[in-house]
C-alpha positions as CSV (number, residue, x, y, z in Angstrom):
1,M,0.3,8.1,-16.1
2,H,2.1,10.6,-18.0
3,V,5.1,12.6,-17.6
4,V,5.4,16.3,-16.8
5,G,8.3,18.5,-16.7
6,Y,9.0,20.5,-13.4
7,A,11.9,23.1,-12.7
8,S,14.0,22.5,-9.6
9,L,13.0,23.9,-6.4
10,W,15.8,26.4,-6.6
11,E,15.0,27.6,-9.9
12,K,11.5,28.1,-8.9
13,E,12.4,30.1,-5.9
14,T,14.7,32.4,-8.0
15,Q,12.1,33.0,-10.4
16,V,9.7,34.0,-7.6
17,R,12.3,36.4,-6.3
18,G,12.6,37.8,-9.7
19,E,16.2,36.6,-10.1
20,E,17.4,34.9,-13.3
21,P,18.1,31.1,-13.0
22,M,21.8,29.9,-13.5
23,A,20.9,27.1,-15.8
24,E,17.6,25.7,-17.2
25,T,16.9,22.5,-15.1
26,K,14.1,20.4,-15.8
27,V,13.2,17.1,-14.0
28,Q,10.7,14.6,-15.2
29,L,8.5,13.2,-12.7
30,L,6.0,10.6,-13.3
31,T,2.4,11.5,-12.3
32,K,-0.8,9.6,-11.6
33,S,-4.0,11.3,-12.4
34,S,-6.3,12.2,-9.6
35,G,-9.3,13.8,-11.2
36,E,-8.2,17.4,-11.6
37,A,-5.2,17.3,-9.4
38,E,-1.8,16.0,-10.3
39,Q,0.3,14.2,-7.6
40,P,3.8,13.9,-8.9
41,F,5.9,10.7,-7.3
42,R,8.6,8.5,-7.8
43,Y,8.4,5.1,-6.0
44,S,9.3,1.7,-6.9
45,V,7.9,-1.5,-4.8
46,G,11.3,-3.1,-5.6
47,K,12.1,-6.7,-6.4
48,W,10.2,-8.4,-3.3
49,G,7.3,-6.0,-3.5
50,S,7.0,-6.8,-7.0
51,Q,7.0,-10.4,-6.6
52,F,4.4,-10.1,-3.7
53,L,1.9,-8.1,-6.1
54,Q,2.5,-10.5,-9.1
55,E,1.7,-13.5,-6.8
56,L,-1.2,-11.9,-5.5
57,R,-2.4,-10.9,-9.1
58,D,-1.7,-14.2,-10.8
59,H,-2.1,-16.9,-8.3
60,K,-4.2,-15.2,-5.4
61,K,-1.3,-16.0,-2.9
62,F,0.1,-14.1,-0.2
63,L,4.1,-13.8,0.0
64,G,6.1,-12.9,3.1
65,I,9.8,-12.9,3.5
66,R,11.6,-14.3,6.4
67,C,14.7,-13.0,8.2
68,P,17.6,-15.5,8.2
69,Q,18.7,-14.2,11.7
70,C,15.5,-13.7,13.9
71,K,13.1,-15.8,11.7
72,K,10.5,-13.2,11.6
73,V,8.2,-13.0,8.4
74,Y,7.1,-9.6,6.9
75,V,4.3,-9.0,4.6
76,P,4.5,-7.3,2.3
77,P,8.2,-8.4,1.7
78,R,11.1,-5.9,2.2
79,Q,14.7,-6.2,1.7
80,V,16.1,-5.7,5.2
81,C,14.9,-6.9,8.7
82,G,14.2,-3.9,10.8
83,P,15.4,-5.2,14.2
84,C,18.4,-7.5,12.7
85,F,19.4,-5.2,9.8
86,Q,19.8,-8.4,7.9
87,R,19.3,-8.7,4.2
88,M,16.2,-11.1,3.6
89,E,15.7,-13.3,0.5
90,E,13.7,-16.3,1.6
91,L,10.1,-15.8,0.4
92,V,7.5,-17.8,2.1
93,E,3.8,-18.2,1.5
94,I,1.6,-17.1,4.0
95,S,-2.1,-17.3,4.9
96,D,-4.8,-15.0,3.5
97,Q,-6.2,-15.2,7.1
98,G,-5.5,-13.6,10.0
99,T,-6.7,-11.6,13.3
100,L,-7.9,-8.0,13.3
101,V,-5.8,-6.2,15.9
102,A,-7.0,-2.5,15.3
103,F,-9.7,-0.8,13.0
104,T,-11.7,2.2,12.3
105,I,-14.9,3.1,10.6
106,I,-14.7,6.2,8.4
107,R,-18.0,8.1,8.4
108,F,-17.1,11.3,6.8
109,P,-16.6,11.7,3.0
110,F,-13.3,13.0,1.5
111,I,-11.6,12.7,-1.8
112,D,-9.4,9.8,-2.2
113,P,-5.9,10.6,-3.2
114,E,-5.7,7.3,-5.3
115,T,-8.7,8.0,-7.4
116,G,-9.5,11.9,-7.1
117,V,-13.2,10.9,-6.3
118,T,-15.1,11.1,-3.2
119,R,-14.8,7.9,-1.3
120,P,-18.3,6.3,-0.4
121,V,-18.8,6.1,3.3
122,P,-18.8,4.5,5.8
123,Y,-15.9,2.2,5.2
124,G,-13.6,0.2,7.5
125,Y,-9.8,0.2,7.6
126,G,-7.7,-2.0,9.8
127,L,-4.7,-3.6,10.9
128,I,-4.5,-7.4,10.3
129,Q,-2.0,-9.8,11.8
130,L,-1.9,-12.4,8.9
131,D,-1.4,-16.1,10.1
132,G,2.1,-16.9,9.9
133,C,3.4,-13.3,9.8
134,D,5.1,-11.1,12.5
135,N,3.9,-7.8,11.6
136,T,0.6,-6.3,10.7
137,F,-0.9,-5.5,7.3
138,Q,-3.3,-2.7,6.8
139,H,-6.2,-2.7,4.6
140,Y,-9.9,-2.2,4.1
141,I,-12.4,-4.1,6.1
142,N,-15.9,-5.3,5.1
143,I,-18.2,-3.4,7.4
144,E,-21.7,-4.6,6.0
145,D,-22.3,-6.4,9.4
146,E,-20.5,-4.2,11.7
147,S,-21.3,-6.3,14.6
148,K,-18.9,-8.9,13.3
149,V,-16.0,-6.3,13.1
150,K,-14.2,-6.4,16.6
151,I,-10.7,-6.5,17.7
152,G,-9.7,-10.1,18.0
153,S,-12.0,-11.1,15.0
154,R,-10.8,-13.5,12.5
155,V,-10.8,-12.1,9.0
156,R,-9.9,-13.3,5.5
157,A,-8.8,-11.4,2.3
158,V,-11.6,-11.1,-0.5
159,L,-9.7,-10.5,-3.8
160,N,-11.2,-8.7,-6.7
161,E,-12.0,-10.7,-9.9
162,K,-9.9,-8.6,-12.1
163,R,-6.5,-8.0,-10.5
164,K,-4.1,-5.3,-11.7
165,G,-0.9,-6.0,-9.7
166,N,-1.3,-3.6,-6.8
167,L,-2.8,-3.6,-3.2
168,L,-6.2,-2.8,-4.3
169,D,-6.2,-6.3,-5.8
170,I,-7.4,-7.0,-2.2
171,K,-11.0,-5.8,-2.2
172,Y,-11.3,-6.0,1.5
173,F,-10.8,-8.2,4.6
174,E,-14.0,-9.9,5.8
175,A,-14.8,-11.3,9.2
176,I,-15.1,-15.2,9.4
177,E,-16.8,-17.3,12.0
């Protein structure tokens, strides 16, 4: 990652119209390289998201967070329960196994915005209801044997050997029998 300076939108618009900007305004944005393209962004996974990713990276465990009012468990953890608007602070370990509730198989090539490289096809992507969790988790699905990939299939997470502290530490979910 590197830092790139950008002028404000207002400043860019005035320059396009041929007007002089009122003041020189520079904003520092972090960018992640995507091949030849640059994608400026600002995003933090926050306290709970950081703990989730660290636990996944360091201990190969999934963490959820429980709402103190409705008792729903969410993964990845977030600060506030959507239905209750309650602050959540109780982290709970959840299973790396669950049920595939929806999926698709992508068969056309496109440039992956995360890497800037054409993603190999075909590949699967699905929504998984992890055991002990009340929301779905989306991620890649192993489709080496497409006959095993069905709605209602039991799946488990397969982690990469070298983990970096991001969601791609989960290589994919695979069907279990």
